[in-house]
N, C-alpha and C positions, 0 to 999 in steps of 0.2 A: 593495642593491637587492632588493626583494621577489621571491619566487619566482614571483609572478604578473605580474611586469613585466620581460619579457626585454629590452625596449628602451623608451626613452621613448615613451609613447603606444601601446605594443603589448602586448596581453594575452598571458598565459603560454601559452595554448593556440592562439594564432593560427596558422593553417596546419595544425592538427591535426584529424584526424577521430575523433570518439568515437561508438561504436555503443551505444545504450542498449537492451538486450535484456530483455524483460519479458512477463509474462502479458497477454493482451488483456483486461484488466479495466477497468471504469469504475465511477463512483459509489461508491468506497471509499477507505480510507486509502492503500492501496498505489498507486492511481492518482494521488492528490495528491502523493505522494512522487516518483513517476516524472515528473510534470509539472514539479516543482521541480528534479529532476536535469537535465532538459533545459534549463531556464531558466539554471541555474547554469553549465552547460558553455558555453551560448551567451554568457553573461556574460563568461566567460573567453576568448572569441574563437574557440571551436572550431566546426567544422561538425559537426552532430549528426544521427545517424540513429536513428530509432525502429524497432525490430524487435519486432513483437507476435506472440506465440504463443498460439493458442487452447487453453484447458484442457479441450477436449472434441473429439470428431470432428465434422467438418462435411461437408456434401454434397460440396463441393469447396473448394479453397483460396481464401479471400476471398469465398465465396458462402454464402448461408444467412442465417437470421434473426439468429443470434448475431453474425456479422460486421456485418451491417447495423446492429444495435443498438449494437455497440461503436463504429463510426465516428460514429454520430449523437451519442454521449455522450463522445467523446474529442477533440473539436475544439480543446480547450485545449492539446494537445501541440504545442509550437511547434518541432518538429524540422524540419530542412531537407529531409529525405526520410523517408518512411514505408514500411515493408515489413511484409508479413503472411505467416504460414505456419501450418500445422496438419496434423495427421493427418486423414484423411478416413474417411468411412463404409466405403469400399472397403477401407481397410486392416484393418478388423476381420476380413475374410474372405480377403484375399490375403497377409496376413502373420500372425504369431503373436500379434497384439495381443489377441485374445480370450483366449488361453491365458495369455500373459505379463502382460497388464494388467487385462482386465476381470474374470477370475476372482479375482485378489487383491482387486480393488475391492469385490466383492459381500461380501467378509469384512472390509471396512472399511480396506483398505490403499490409502489415497489416495496415499501416497508412490510406491509401485510404479507405479500407474495413470498418474500424471502424468509420471514419467520415461519410461515406455514410449510414451506419446503423443508426447512431445517428440522421442524417438529417431526417430520416423517423419515428423517435419515436415521437409520439404526446405529447403535453402538457396534463397532467392529467386534467380531467374536474373539479375536486375539488380543484385544486391548484390555490389559489388566488395570482397571481403575484403582485397585487396591494398592498398587505400587507407586501411584502418582502423589507427589508432595506439593505440587503447585500447578495451576492451570493458567496459562497466558492466553487469553482469548483475543481475537482480533475482529472488530466490528460487532455491533450490538446483535446482529441477527444470528450469530452462532450461539448465542446464550441458551436457547432452548435445548440444544445438544449438550452444552456444558452442564446445565442443570441435571440432565440424566446421568452425566458422568459422576456427579457427586450425590446421587440419590441415597446411596447406602452409607456414605461417610462424608463428613464435611472436609472439603479440599479448598484451600484458599484460592481465590480467583482474582487475577489482574485482568482488566479489560482495556485494551488499547482502542480508543475510539477512532483514531485516524483523522476524523473530521466530523462535522454534523451532517450525517447522511441525508437527512431530510432536505438539506439545501442542494445536494447533488441530485436527488431525485426530482426536485422541482426544476432544476436546470435541464435534466434529461427530458422531462416532459415538455419543456419549452422547445427543445430541439427535435423532439420526436412526435409520436401520435399517440393519443388516447381519446376515448369517447366520453361525452358528457353523461352524467354530471362528473366533473373533474374533481379528484381528491384535493383537499386543502393541505397546505404545508403543515399547519398546526396538527392535523390528524396524523400525519406521518411522524412528526416530531414526538407526539404523545406516545406512539408505539415504541419509538426509539428510546425514549427516557424510561419507559416502563421496564425495558430489559436491561438497560445500562445500570439502573440503580440496584440490580441484584448482585452486581460484582462487589467484591470486598474493597477494591481500590480501582480508580480509573486513571489511566495514563493518557495524556494528551500531547500531541506533537506540535502544537501551534499555540502560542501565547493568547491569541484572541479567543480561540475556542476553549482553552483552558479557563479563561475568565467567564465565558458564556455558560459553560457547563457548571461552573461553580455556583453561578446564580440560579440556573435552572434546577440543580440538584444540590442544595446546600447541606443536606444530611449526609451525602456520600463523601468519600475521601478522594481527593484529587492530587495528581502530581503532573508537572510539566517536565517531560523528559524528551529532549531532542534525540532522534535516532541516529545511528551510524549508517552511512551509505558508503558502499565501496567506492574508492576514488577512481577516476579515469586518468589515463596517461596519454596525452597527445604527443605526437612525434614533433621534433623541431621542424621549423620551416613550413608549417601548414599554410595552405593558400586559399582556404574557403571559409565562409560564414556558415555555421550549422545550426539547425533547430531540431531537437529531438522531442517527439510527442507520441503518446499512445492514442488510441481511438476512444475518446469520450467526448461528451458534449462540450465541456469547458475548453478542451483543446481544439475542437472544431471551430468554436467561436473565435478563439485566438488566431488560429491558422488562417481562417477566412479574412480577418482584419488584415493580417500580414500580406496576404496575396493580393487583396483588392486595393489596399491603400499605401502599402510601403514598397513592395516589389517594383511597381511601375517607375518609381523614382531612383532605383538603383540598377539600371539595365546592364551595367558592365560588371556587376559583382557576381562572383561564383558562389552560389547558394546550394546547400543540400538540406533536404528535410528527411529525417530518418524516423522510422517507427510506423505502427499500424495506422496512424492518422491518415495515410494515403487512402486506405480503405474507407475511412470515415468521410473524407471529402468526396471521394468517388460516389459514395452511396447517397450523400446529402445534396451535393451540388455538382453533377456530372460535367456541365460546361466549365465551371471553375477549375475542376481537376484537369480537364483536357487542355485548358489554356496554359496550365503550369505543370503539366505532367513531367516535364524534363527535370523539375526540381526535386521530385519525390524519389527516394531511394528505397523505400519500403522497410520492412522489419529485418534486422540483422541479429544473429544469434549472440555475437560478442559485442557489447556496447563500446568497448575500447576501439573497435573498428570504426564506429561512427565518429569518434572524437579524434581519430589518428591524424587526419589531414586538416584539422580545424585551425584556423587562425583567430577566429572570433566566435563566441557563443551568443546566440540570440535567444531572448526570452520575452517575446511579444505578448505577454500574458494579459488577457482581457477579463477572463473569468476563472474561477477556481476557489476551492476551499481546502482547509487542511494545510499541511506543510507541502511546498513545492519541491518534490524530489529532484526535478530537473534543475532547479536552482542550486541545490546542494551539490549535484554532479558538476555544474558549471563552476562553483566555488573551488571544488577539488582540482579542476583542471589547471587553475592558475592563469588561464588565458583571459584576455579582455572580454568583458561581458557587456552587452547592450540590453537593457530590460525595461520594462514598465515597473512602476512601484508595486503593482499587484504581485509580481513575481516574488517579492520579499515579505509577503504577508506573514504575520505572526512569528517572525524570527527575532524580534526585539533587537534589531540592528538598524543603523542608519546607513543605507548603501551608498549615500553620497560621500561618505567618509572613506570609502574603499577606492583607492586611486585607479584601479583598473576596471571600475564599474561605471557605466554611463547610463543614467536614468532618463528615459524619454517616453512620455505618456501620449505625446501627439505623433500622428503618423509622419508628418514632414520632419519633425525633430528626430524621430527614430531613424529615418533614412539618412539624414545628415550625419548622425552619429555613426552609422555603418560606414560611410565614406571616410570620415575623419579617423575612425578607429582602425580601418584597414591600413592606413598609412603608419599609424603608431604601433601596430601589433608587431612589426618587424624588429622593433627596439625593446620589446618587453621580455622579461625573464619570468616564466611561469612559476618556477620553484621559489623565487623570492617575492612573489606577489602578495598583495594584501589579502586576496581572496583565499589563496592556499593557506596562509597563516591562520585565517579565521576558520577554515575547514579543520585544520589540525587541532585547534583550540576547542571547537564546539562539537564536531561530528566524528571524532575518532572512535574506533571500536573500544579502546580502553576506557574512555570516559563513559560511553554507553553501557558497558558491562558493569562499571562501578555503580552507576545509578540504578540499574536493574537489580544488582546485587543488594543494594540498600533496601529497596522495597520488598524484595523476595525474602530476605532474612527476617525483616521485621514482621511481615505477614505470617511466616511460618512459626515465629515465636509467640505472636499475639493471637493467633487463630488455631488453637489446639483442635485436632479433628477427633470425631467419634469413630470407634472401630467399626469394621464391617459387621452387619447383622449376622447372627450365627447361622441363619438359614439361607444366606444370600448365595445364589449361583448365577453365573453369567448366562444370559440367554443367547443361544446360537442365532446368528443373523447371516445375511449375505454380505455384509460389509467387508470390504477387502483390505488387505495390508501388504505393504511392500517393505522389505528390509532396505536399510540405507544403501544408496548407491547402486540399487538393483531395481530395475523397473520392469513392469509386466511387458510381455511381448506385444507387438502390435496387434490390435483387434482386427 
């Protein structure tokens, strides 16, 4: 009998409650992975709780523009119950957050800032930790909150690292501003590792980082599990090359390279750049944005709309860590893909073997591939493509749920939990909760 089938017709996690603890992010790869985690646990029969933690101070818990924006753009989280928590502006003055968190941040120490923020996010009053069988945490900096969730009883914890965050912070500091003395990469990595090793099992989305974390934390348990990402469905007879990117430092570096060194060589090509990266380019290099503003389409609520008129998917990736969610989306489309080698980092595949993928690491080669690919795209069949077949084989929801079910069942068997202390009572806090599919009114 499969580990996912405890009895005929009964899913492996039927009767279990899984809390997915994650940053309150939307419109990014992390959010898409979190949405798939929730779907996978639901597929396994579990009751699923979403616990969202804001990565900045807010006026009060659950209130303010950032919470309003998060709820608006995270309606796809199919959790049974949704909870929210955060540090507040008042914490800057009534606690040591200014000294312990903000002062390191202005020197570029994002790791310390996020950990100190989360330390001050209270457990939601309505969150019954006594009913939780498994915690699936996302990113190391949510772990101080997770530790408080299991203060009174031991609950198994799976931690999705997503990537080596210290590398992302280093990249962010290169593209942004901080004052000397600048924090060192190794200092941020040490903080990251300190919290990661508290999890019972670490999940990694990228084979390179799976190997790296295995070397850095040899005493911890590690699994490589590729996530499921919802497929996109382009319409037939698309007529443009598209590039989808959120606003972060790695994407800015990639878009900048594309605009400066590739676009001038393809003046006749119809190109659309979707996503919040438009804001990032405008903020960091206004002249470059103005020169190419006709290419930017901005953020759209439905990602299928971005891919609807695509004939070619562009992945001019120059920087980035973790698994490229944009690459998985491109695979699912079945359309011809032009990419740098970096776009396929940590996937354990040779993209040159995929007949509808063209690898070009030089700007002139990339531009030439765009011209060649446009002519060939009219003869391609997305449904029968190599990339679509690879997507179905490696990134399906069924396969993702099977792998998560394996580790969840083993952890719950091997990690018996202690009961609640006899005198334990939940402390009332201001942390807020939202029932599934019902969001707070606009603030």
